[in-house]
C-alpha positions as a printed Julia matrix, in Angstrom:
89×3 Matrix{Float64}:
 -119.74  146.97  61.51
 -120.67  147.43  57.9
 -124.18  148.04  56.66
 -125.88  149.51  53.63
 -128.31  152.41  53.82
 -129.91  154.59  51.16
 -129.21  158.3   51.65
 -130.64  160.94  49.33
 -127.88  162.37  47.14
 -128.18  165.93  48.46
 -127.88  164.76  52.11
 -124.91  162.58  51.26
 -123.09  165.55  49.7
 -123.89  167.75  52.73
 -122.75  165.08  55.18
 -119.47  164.51  53.32
 -118.86  168.26  53.24
 -119.63  168.54  56.97
 -117.16  165.75  57.72
 -114.47  167.43  55.6
 -115.01  170.79  57.31
 -114.69  169.11  60.73
 -111.62  167.18  59.59
 -113.12  163.78  60.39
 -113.97  160.76  58.29
 -117.46  160.44  56.86
 -118.08  157.23  58.83
 -117.16  159.04  62.08
 -119.7   161.77  61.3
 -122.38  159.18  60.54
 -121.58  157.44  63.83
 -121.99  160.77  65.65
 -125.33  161.34  63.89
 -126.59  157.93  64.98
 -125.38  158.4   68.54
 -127.02  161.81  68.86
 -130.21  160.61  67.17
 -130.53  157.71  69.59
 -129.98  160.03  72.57
 -132.7   162.36  71.26
 -135.3   159.6   70.87
 -138.35  159.98  73.06
 -138.83  157.1   75.48
 -141.44  154.61  74.36
 -144.5   154.97  76.57
 -145.42  151.87  78.5
 -149.01  150.76  78.68
 -150.2   149.8   82.12
 -152.69  146.97  82.04
 -155.18  146.22  84.78
 -154.51  143.13  86.85
 -156.71  140.24  85.8
 -158.11  137.92  88.42
 -157.75  134.31  87.32
 -160.97  132.33  86.82
 -159.44  129.2   88.33
 -157.75  129.85  91.67
 -154.03  129.16  91.67
 -153.38  125.85  93.38
 -150.74  123.2   93.15
 -153.14  120.75  91.55
 -154.78  120.75  88.14
 -158.6   120.86  88.45
 -158.89  117.99  85.98
 -156.74  116.3   83.41
 -157.62  114.85  80.02
 -155.62  112.52  77.84
 -155.08  113.25  74.16
 -157.54  110.49  73.3
 -160.23  112.06  75.53
 -159.66  115.47  73.94
 -159.94  113.96  70.44
 -163.2   112.26  71.47
 -164.62  115.59  72.68
 -163.66  117.25  69.38
 -165.22  114.4   67.4
 -168.49  114.69  69.36
 -168.55  118.48  68.82
 -167.88  118.03  65.11
 -170.69  115.45  64.9
 -173.1   117.89  66.6
 -172.09  120.64  64.17
 -172.51  118.33  61.18
 -175.97  117.26  62.46
 -177.05  120.91  62.89
 -175.82  121.89  59.43
 -177.95  119.32  57.63
 -181.27  120.53  56.23
 -184.38  119.15  57.98
């Protein structure tokens, strides 16, 4: 697979020289670098989270159900209350 990376000039020269000394292609040396670098990576620590108890017990039925129209009506009433409270007395 081809990709483009920026390598500082001095490291590029050293890597090309190292590949020539080993008698391998530059891309093979870069592949070895990546492989070794990935092996040397520290494992990412996992964060354990405490178990949360649900507020509503898990059942097969929904405690209540609202239609979209009912939800819109609730929002409209809340907005009306907010608008009423925002007005100066």
